[in-house]
C-alpha positions in Angstrom: 4.2 -17.9 -21.4 2.8 -14.5 -22.2 0.8 -12.8 -19.5 0.3 -9.3 -20.9 -0.6 -7.8 -17.5 -1.2 -4.1 -17.2 -0.4 -4.2 -13.4 1.4 -6.8 -11.4 1.5 -6.5 -7.6 4.5 -8.2 -5.9 4.4 -8.5 -2.1 3.2 -10.5 0.8 -0.4 -11.3 1.3 -2.3 -11.9 4.5 -5.6 -12.5 6.2 -6.7 -9.7 8.5 -8.8 -10.6 11.5 -10.4 -7.3 12.8 -11.1 -7.3 16.5 -13.1 -4.2 17.4 -12.1 -3.2 20.9 -14.5 -1.4 23.2 -12.5 -0.7 26.3 -9.0 0.7 25.8 -7.0 3.8 26.5 -4.4 5.6 24.3 -1.4 7.3 26.0 1.8 8.8 24.9 5.0 7.1 25.8 7.5 8.4 28.4 9.1 10.7 25.8 5.7 12.0 24.7 6.5 10.9 21.1 4.5 7.7 20.3 1.0 6.8 21.2 0.4 3.4 22.9 -2.9 1.5 23.1 -3.5 0.1 26.6 -5.7 -2.8 27.6 -6.3 -4.2 31.1 -3.5 -6.6 31.9 -4.4 -10.2 33.1 -8.1 -9.5 32.6 -11.0 -10.4 30.4 -11.3 -7.6 27.9 -14.6 -7.5 26.0 -14.7 -6.8 22.2 -17.5 -5.8 20.0 -17.0 -8.0 17.0 -14.5 -10.0 15.0 -14.4 -9.7 11.2 -12.4 -12.0 8.8 -10.9 -10.3 5.7 -8.8 -12.5 3.4 -6.4 -11.5 0.6 -5.1 -8.2 1.9 -1.7 -6.6 2.2 -0.1 -3.7 0.3 0.5 -5.4 -3.0 -2.8 -7.4 -2.9 -4.8 -4.3 -2.1 -3.1 -2.5 -5.0 -3.8 -5.4 -7.4 -7.5 -5.3 -6.4 -7.7 -1.5 -6.8 -6.1 -1.8 -10.3 -8.6 -4.5 -11.3 -11.6 -2.5 -10.1 -10.3 0.5 -12.0 -10.2 -1.5 -15.2 -6.6 -2.8 -15.6 -5.6 -6.4 -16.3 -4.2 -7.1 -12.9 -2.3 -9.9 -11.2 -0.5 -10.7 -8.0 2.8 -12.5 -7.3 2.9 -13.8 -3.7 3.2 -16.8 -1.4 0.4 -18.6 0.4 0.3 -21.6 2.8 -1.5 -24.8 1.9 -4.3 -24.1 4.4 -7.9 -22.9 4.5 -6.8 -19.2 4.8 -4.8 -19.6 1.6 -7.8 -21.1 -0.3 -9.9 -18.2 1.0 -7.3 -15.7 -0.4 -7.3 -17.3 -3.8 -11.1 -17.3 -3.9 -11.3 -13.6 -2.9 -8.7 -12.6 -5.6 -10.5 -14.5 -8.3 -13.8 -12.9 -7.4 -12.0 -9.5 -7.9 -10.7 -10.7 -11.3 -7.1 -10.6 -10.1 -5.0 -13.2 -12.0 -3.5 -15.8 -9.6 -1.1 -17.8 -11.9 2.0 -16.3 -10.2 0.9 -17.2 -6.7 3.0 -20.0 -5.1 1.3 -22.4 -2.6 3.9 -23.5 -0.1 3.4 -27.0 1.3 3.3 -27.3 5.1 3.3 -23.6 5.5 0.7 -21.3 7.0 -0.8 -18.2 5.3 0.1 -14.9 6.9 -2.4 -13.9 9.5 -2.6 -10.5 11.1 -4.8 -9.4 14.0 -6.1 -5.8 13.7 -7.0 -4.2 17.0 -9.7 -1.7 15.9 -10.3 1.1 18.4 -12.4 4.1 17.5 -11.5 5.0 13.9 -7.9 3.7 13.8 -6.1 0.4 14.2 -3.0 -1.3 15.7 -2.0 -4.4 13.7 -0.3 -7.4 15.2 1.7 -8.8 12.3 3.6 -12.0 11.6 5.3 -12.9 8.3 5.7 -16.6 7.7 9.1 -17.8 6.7 8.6 -18.4 2.9 11.3 -19.4 0.4 10.9 -16.5 -2.0 11.5 -17.5 -5.6 11.3 -15.3 -8.7 9.3 -16.6 -11.6 9.4 -15.2 -15.1 6.5 -12.8 -15.1 7.0 -11.6 -18.7 6.8 -7.8 -19.1 3.8 -6.2 -17.4 3.4 -2.6 -18.1 3.6 -1.8 -14.4 5.0 -3.6 -11.4 3.9 -2.5 -7.9 6.4 -3.7 -5.4 5.6 -3.5 -1.7 5.9 -5.3 1.7 7.9 -8.5 1.8 9.3 -10.6 4.8 12.6 -10.4 6.5 14.2 -13.3 4.5 13.4 -11.7 1.1 16.7 -9.8 0.5 18.0 -12.3 -2.2 14.6 -12.0 -3.8 15.0 -8.2 -4.0 18.4 -8.8 -5.6 16.8 -11.1 -8.2 14.1 -8.5 -8.9 16.6 -5.8 -9.4 18.4 -7.9 -12.0 15.1 -8.7 -13.7 14.2 -5.0 -13.9 17.7 -4.3 -15.4 16.9 -6.9 -18.1 13.4 -5.5 -18.8 13.8 -1.7 -18.9 10.4 -1.5 -20.6 8.7 -2.3 -17.2 7.5 0.7 -15.2 8.1 0.3 -11.4 6.1 1.7 -8.5 7.7 1.1 -5.1 5.8 1.3 -1.8 8.3 0.0 0.8 7.1 -2.1 3.7 8.5 -2.3 7.2 11.3 -4.8 6.4 12.3 -3.0 3.2 12.7 0.3 5.2 14.6 -1.6 8.0 17.1 -2.8 5.3 17.9 0.8 4.5 17.9 2.5 1.2 21.5 1.8 0.5 20.9 -2.0 0.5 18.0 -1.5 -2.0 19.6 1.4 -3.8 19.0 -0.3 -7.2 15.3 -0.6 -6.5 15.1 3.1 -5.5 16.9 4.2 -8.6 14.8 2.0 -10.8 11.5 3.3 -9.4 9.3 5.4 -11.7 7.0 6.1 -8.7 7.8 6.0 -5.0 5.3 6.2 -2.1 5.6 6.5 1.6 4.0 8.6 4.4 5.8 11.4 6.2 6.9 9.3 9.2 8.2 6.6 6.8 10.2 9.2 4.8 11.9 10.3 8.0 12.7 6.7 8.9 14.1 6.0 5.4 16.2 9.1 5.4 17.3 8.9 9.1 16.2 12.4 9.8 13.8 14.4 12.0 13.2 16.9 9.3 9.6 18.1 9.3 9.4 20.2 6.1 7.8 17.9 3.5 9.3 19.9 0.7 12.8 19.0 1.9 11.8 15.4 2.6 10.4 15.1 -1.0 13.6 16.3 -2.5 15.8 14.1 -0.4 13.7 11.1 -1.3 13.9 12.1 -4.9 17.7 12.2 -4.6 17.6 8.5 -3.9 16.5 7.9 -7.5 12.7 7.7 -8.0 11.5 9.8 -11.0 8.4 10.9 -9.0 8.2 10.8 -5.2 4.9 11.0 -3.3 4.6 11.5 0.5 1.3 11.3 2.2 0.5 13.0 5.5 -2.8 11.5 6.5 -5.7 13.9 7.0 -3.2 16.8 6.1 -3.1 15.8 2.5 -0.4 14.5 0.1 2.6 15.9 -1.7 4.4 14.9 -4.9 7.7 15.9 -6.6 8.6 14.9 -10.2 11.9 16.8 -10.3 10.1 19.9 -11.7 7.4 21.0 -9.2 6.1 20.1 -5.8 2.4 19.6 -5.6 0.1 19.6 -2.6 -3.3 17.9 -2.8 -5.8 18.0 0.0 -8.0 15.0 0.9 -11.3 14.4 -0.9 -14.1 15.5 1.4 -15.3 12.7 3.6 -19.1 12.2 3.4 -19.1 11.3 7.1 -16.6 10.5 9.8 -14.3 7.6 8.9 -15.3 4.1 10.1 -11.7 2.9 10.2 -8.5 3.9 8.3 -7.0 0.5 7.3 -5.8 0.5 3.7 -6.1 4.3 3.1 -2.4 4.6 2.2 -2.5 1.6 -0.2 -5.7 3.0 -1.9 -3.9 6.3 -2.5 -0.7 4.9 -3.8 -2.3 2.3 -6.1 -4.9 4.7 -7.5 -2.1 7.2 -8.3 -0.2 4.4 -10.1 -3.3 3.3 -12.0 -3.9 6.9 -13.1 -0.4 7.2 -14.4 -0.7 3.8 -16.1 -3.8 5.1 -17.9 -1.9 8.0 -19.3 -2.8 10.7 -16.8 -0.4 13.4 -15.7 1.0 13.7 -12.2 -1.5 16.6 -11.5 -4.4 14.4 -12.6 -3.1 11.5 -10.6 -3.0 13.7 -7.5 -6.7 14.4 -8.0 -7.6 10.7 -8.6 -5.6 9.3 -5.7 -7.4 10.8 -2.6 -10.8 9.6 -3.8 -10.3 5.9 -3.2 -9.0 6.4 0.4 -12.1 8.6 1.1 -14.3 5.6 0.1 -12.1 2.9 1.8 -12.3 4.5 5.2 -16.1 4.2 5.1 -15.9 0.4 5.0 -14.4 -2.4 7.1 -11.0 -3.5 5.7 -8.8 -2.3 3.0 -10.7 -3.4 -0.1 -14.4 -3.2 0.5 -14.5 0.5 -0.4 -12.3 0.4 -3.5 -14.1 2.1 -6.4 -14.6 1.2 -10.1 -13.3 3.8 -12.6 -16.9 4.9 -13.3 -17.5 5.5 -9.6 -14.2 7.3 -9.1 -14.9 9.6 -12.1 -18.3 10.4 -10.7 -16.8 11.6 -7.5 -14.3 13.6 -9.5 -17.0 15.2 -11.5 -18.8 16.4 -8.4 -15.7 17.5 -6.5 -15.6 21.0 -5.0 -14.3 23.7 -7.3 -11.1 24.1 -5.3 -10.3 20.4 -5.4 -7.2 20.6 -7.4 -3.4 20.4 -6.8 -1.5 23.4 -5.5 2.0 24.2 -6.7 4.1 24.8 -3.6 7.6 24.5 -4.9 
């Protein structure tokens, strides 16, 4: 069967249940390194609201972003045969994301995450259901966007690696999730080397490399040495950096029209928009200008997809960007 997709997201999908917390405190741990959110123990803790958001997750968010930006987009994932699964299918179809490669697993639940939303940030309680990952022939999409998969997915990664070897015409973008980073880059060495684009944030790059290095220039080059043709490291409100083997670029965030409502999905929006720009024939420099615009919009809405822009909307923001909104060569 010929699918002729421009963009295929591969990764776990979930339902996010946002719980907006009113009363909490944030403290550093004993080492002063990591922040912890604290709620009253053995007490009734009030919350402001609960919001149900289906069909999210790194790969799903990317597939929706690609569809809104005009690509023929699809998703390969697993769902349970439950109401949450049906809601995910419905949401994807409304976004014109093709669902033919989604497997409905009998007697399984759909992934459900709880998002503790406090002020403008979130802490996510996650659980990946134990799916039997199977690789289906997905033809030759122009781009595959591979991201977060569950702990039992190593054999699936090995099948994917072989599939990519047999279809060298497919371009690959890799945004590793938690388990993929826990496996270590050596276990997924073939995926890293096969990647045309690679995305992570600064803290994730340190975790992948097993280093406390703070200089993003050095981190970029070390990630690039793992194999990706172009490596991109984001650093939240501090901006983003790319290295294509020739030059290191720094790109500042697109100016926020007002303080962020919440930050869920900002990283996915950046990575997927960068990938779409490259898929549309843009240069790395142009992609670095496109990529921060969608996160700016996403953080103004609840959830990781509501703020994703159409290509027309994105280009309008680009047209009215400040004169100094452009990449800076820093290495």
